[in-house]
N, C-alpha and C positions, 0 to 999 in steps of 0.2 A: 347776695349777702347771706341768705339762709340756705342756699342749695347744698352746702357741704355739711350742714348740721344733721346729725342722726339722733334717733330716739334715745339711745343709751346715754347721751349727754345730759338729758333733762328728765328722764323717767324716774319714778320712785321705785327703788328695788326692795323696799321693805313694805310688802303688800299684806294687808289684813285679809285673810280668806275665811271662808265658812263652808260647811258641808250642806248638801241639799236637803238633808233630813233635819236640819236645825229649825226649831220653831221660829216663826216670823217675829214673834215678840222679842226673842233673844237677839235676832239680827238687828232689829230696830234699836234695842238698848245698846248693842255694840257700836252701831253707827253714831248714836248720841254720845256715848262715852268717849269715842275716839275722834269726834267732830269730823266725820267723813260722810260722803253722800253715796258711796257705792261699796259693795263687797263683791269680790270675785268668788264664785262658787267653784270648788274644786273637788275632784275625786283623786286622791293621792296628790300628785303635783300637777295634774292636768286640769286646766280650766274647762268647766262644762256649762257655765252660766254666769250671769251677772244680775245682782239685785240692787236696785237703787232705792233711795229714800222715797222717791215717787211711787215705785212699785209697792212699797210698804203702805204708803198713804192710801193708794187705790184699794189695797186689800183690807184696810181698816173698816170696821163697821160704820155705817152712816148713823147720824143722829136721828134719822127718821125711822130706824128699825124699832119694831115693837117688842123685841126680845128683852128679857130681864137682864140685869147686869151679870148674873151668874151664867145664864145661857150664852151671853156675848163672850164672857171670859173663857168659857169652855170651848166655844168655836174658835176663838182667837188662838188658844193654846194648841189646837189640833192642826192649824195651818202651818205648813212648812215652807221654807225658802224654795224648795224644788217646785212648788205649785205656782209660784208667782214670778220666778226668775225669767230673764230673757235667755232663751236657749240658743238662739242663732248668734254666736259670738263672731265679732269681727276682731281679728288680732293683727298685731304687727310684730316684727322682730327688733332686736336692739339695733340692727344695722339699717332699718328702714329710715329713709330721709324724713325728717320731722315735718316737712311740708306735705309729704304723702300721708302721714298720720293725720295731720290737720284736715286734709281733703276727705279722708275716710270718715272722720268724725262728722264733718258737715254733710257728706253724702248719706250717711246712715243715721243722722240725727241723734248721735250719742255724745256724751260728755267725757268719755274715757275709754281707753282700749287696753286690754290685757297685752302684755309683751311676752312673747314665748320664744323659746329656742327648741325647735322640734315640737314636742307636745308639753314641754315643761314650762310652767309659769315662772318668769324671772323678774317681772315688774309690771308697772302700769304707767301709762302716759295719759294725762288728763288735760282739760282745757286750761286749768291753772298752770300746768307745766308749760304749755304753749305760751301763755301770757308772760310767764317768768322768762322764757327764752327771748321774747320780743323786747321786754324791758331791759334785760341784761345786754342784749346786742345793741340797743339804742345807747345805753350808758357807755358801752365799749366804744361805739362810734363817736360819741361826744367827749370821750376821754375822762369820764367821771369815775 
């Protein structure tokens, strides 16, 4: 049933990207504003990393820190996406079978994969896209 479905049928092709020199606070605000959990880090049109809301949370100062609020804000402003991003990207192409993409997500314990053609970023496929595919195909099978 799902063997003939490929990534391009369910991927998002409007990807919000960010540069690796972007301050982490700016990346965090962008994720909040756009209600997304990950940003693909690019150099030009080539993906070079991925930063998630979890990466941002891990980089955030702990409440146990004894620094002043000014010191914390200064340090937070100096931290860039490039310092906290995942650099080992697992990617797929638009023609990758969607089940292969799902397997890669499970194997690498990631919730989304950049979609590339050559070295150019053309989209992203996420767990939510996989769920959407499952529900859509169930509805199709039931004639809904």
